[in-house]
C-alpha positions in Angstrom: -23.2 11.8 -14.3 -20.3 14.1 -13.4 -19.3 15.4 -17.0 -18.1 18.9 -17.1 -16.1 21.2 -19.1 -12.4 22.0 -17.9 -13.9 25.2 -16.0 -16.7 23.2 -14.2 -19.5 24.2 -16.5 -22.2 21.9 -17.7 -21.2 20.0 -20.8 -24.3 20.0 -23.0 -23.8 16.2 -23.5 -24.9 15.8 -20.0 -28.2 17.6 -20.6 -28.6 15.6 -23.9 -28.3 12.5 -22.1 -30.9 13.3 -19.3 -33.5 14.4 -21.7 -32.9 11.3 -24.0 -33.6 9.2 -20.9 -36.8 11.1 -20.0 -38.1 10.6 -23.3 -37.2 7.1 -23.4 -38.9 6.4 -20.0 -42.1 8.1 -21.3 -41.9 5.9 -24.3 -41.6 2.9 -21.9 -38.5 1.9 -23.6 -36.4 2.4 -20.4 -37.3 1.8 -16.8 -38.4 4.6 -14.6 -35.7 3.4 -11.9 -32.8 4.7 -14.3 -33.9 8.3 -13.8 -34.0 8.3 -10.2 -30.2 9.4 -9.9 -30.6 12.0 -12.7 -33.9 13.6 -11.7 -35.0 15.4 -8.3 -37.3 13.1 -6.3 -40.5 15.2 -7.0 -39.8 15.1 -10.7 -39.5 11.2 -10.9 -42.9 11.1 -9.1 -44.4 13.5 -11.6 -43.5 11.3 -14.6 -45.3 8.4 -13.1 -48.5 10.3 -13.4 -48.1 11.3 -17.1 -49.5 9.5 -19.8 -47.2 7.0 -21.8 -45.9 8.1 -25.3 -48.1 7.4 -28.3 -46.7 4.2 -29.7 -48.9 4.5 -32.8 -47.2 7.6 -33.8 -43.7 6.4 -32.9 -41.0 6.9 -30.5 -39.8 10.5 -29.3 -36.6 11.7 -31.0 -34.4 14.4 -29.4 -33.4 16.9 -32.0 -31.6 20.0 -30.7 -30.2 20.8 -27.2 -29.1 24.2 -26.1 -27.7 24.9 -22.7 -27.3 28.3 -21.0 -25.3 28.7 -17.7 -27.7 30.4 -15.2 -25.0 31.0 -12.3 -21.8 32.8 -12.8 -19.7 29.9 -11.3 -21.4 27.6 -13.8 -23.1 25.0 -11.3 -26.6 25.5 -12.9 -27.8 25.7 -16.3 -31.1 26.3 -18.2 -31.8 23.6 -21.1 -34.1 23.9 -23.9 -34.6 21.1 -26.6 -36.9 20.1 -29.2 -38.1 16.6 -30.0 -40.3 15.1 -32.8 -43.0 12.4 -32.4 -44.1 11.4 -35.7 -44.6 14.5 -37.9 -45.0 16.8 -34.8 -42.4 18.9 -33.1 -42.4 19.4 -29.2 -40.5 21.3 -26.8 -38.8 20.3 -23.5 -37.0 22.4 -21.1 -35.2 21.7 -17.8 -32.9 23.2 -15.0 -29.9 21.4 -14.1 -27.7 22.0 -11.1 -24.7 20.6 -9.4 -25.6 18.9 -6.1 -23.3 17.5 -3.4 -23.0 13.9 -3.0 -20.7 11.7 -0.7 -18.6 10.9 -3.9 -18.4 14.5 -5.1 -20.7 16.9 -7.2 -23.0 15.6 -9.8 -25.6 17.2 -12.1 -29.2 16.7 -11.4 -32.4 17.8 -13.2 -34.3 19.9 -10.6 -37.1 21.2 -12.9 -38.6 19.9 -16.1 -41.3 21.1 -18.5 -42.7 19.5 -21.5 -44.8 21.2 -24.1 
């Protein structure tokens, strides 16, 4: 999860992929373990306590994702998106930051809000 633009800023495709995985985990279409490298530890635990998606209405479908850099050096971004479940439109937002790892910096979701 190291995709970046040439100047080091977040590529919106990274945020899109992370939010899709979150929705797939909530819908029980993907195992929770696949989120652990992408989300801060507390966020993964909070997803365990949430209710599963409503299978009767259908799977969540991510629609539009917008990312706005929140640090001058481009190492953090605020992301807003919407998704549909059945006929309803919902909002999801997160903050992603570059975090150091032994193999180099990578993007991680450090805050997540769903409405």
